[in-house]
Each structure stands twice: as structure tokens, then as C-alpha cells.
C-alpha positions in Angstrom: -10.4 -111.4 -128.4 -12.5 -112.6 -125.5 -14.3 -115.9 -124.8 -13.4 -119.4 -123.9 -10.3 -121.1 -125.3 -10.7 -122.6 -128.7 -11.4 -126.3 -129.1 -10.6 -127.8 -132.5 -13.9 -129.8 -132.7 -16.1 -126.8 -132.0 -19.3 -126.8 -134.2 -21.0 -123.6 -133.0 -19.7 -120.1 -132.4 -21.3 -118.0 -129.8 -19.8 -114.5 -129.8 -21.2 -111.1 -129.2 -20.5 -108.8 -132.1 -19.8 -105.1 -131.6 -21.4 -102.7 -134.0 -18.4 -102.5 -136.3 -18.0 -106.3 -136.5 -21.8 -106.7 -137.2 -21.7 -104.0 -139.9 -18.7 -105.7 -141.6 -20.4 -109.1 -141.7 -23.7 -107.6 -142.8 -22.0 -105.7 -145.6 -20.2 -108.8 -146.8 -23.5 -110.7 -146.8 -25.6 -107.8 -148.3 -27.7 -107.6 -145.2 -27.5 -111.3 -144.2 -25.2 -112.3 -141.3 -25.0 -115.9 -142.4 -24.2 -115.1 -146.0 -21.7 -112.5 -144.7 -20.0 -115.0 -142.5 -19.7 -117.5 -145.4 -18.3 -114.7 -147.7 -15.6 -113.8 -145.2 -14.7 -117.5 -144.9 -14.5 -117.7 -148.7 -12.3 -114.5 -148.8 -10.0 -116.0 -146.2 -9.7 -119.3 -148.1 -8.8 -117.2 -151.2 -6.0 -115.1 -149.6 -4.7 -118.3 -147.8 -4.5 -119.9 -151.2 -2.5 -116.9 -152.4 0.1 -117.4 -149.6 -1.3 -115.3 -146.7 -0.7 -116.7 -143.2 -2.2 -115.5 -139.9 1.1 -114.3 -138.5 1.3 -111.8 -141.4 -0.3 -108.3 -141.4 -3.2 -107.8 -143.8 -1.1 -105.2 -145.5 0.9 -108.1 -147.0 -2.2 -109.1 -149.1 -2.0 -107.6 -152.6 -4.9 -107.1 -154.9 -4.1 -107.9 -158.5 -7.1 -106.2 -160.1 -8.4 -109.6 -161.4 -11.8 -110.7 -160.4 -12.0 -113.0 -157.4 
């Protein structure tokens, strides 16, 4: 990942998205980048609540078939 080092009190993100990243966020937000960003934050909050931690691979996340 490129860019300046992270500051904990950052309020704005200014990143250039590549085509794949843009498409993922657009898909999550049904065509709206802002909504997609918030949906991805919501998804991360959910898997974090289920015990996922950043040092784990995403393969460790299990889907139970229940609605989220």
C-alpha cells in the first residue's frame, strides 16, 4: 500500500483507487462509492465482532449461511 504514514487522528482519506478497487467499492455500494465505503466498514465491523483480526488471512472468515 502506498501513501503517507497513517496518523490516528486522520479525518480524510485521499487515495487513488485502481480499477479493481473502484469496482469493489462501487459494487458494495450499488454504484455509489460513499455507500460502498460505508458498507465495507460495516462488513469489517461484523467480521471483527466475529473474532477476525488483521493479522489473519481472510480465508479464516467463515460464512454461517445466516443473514448478516
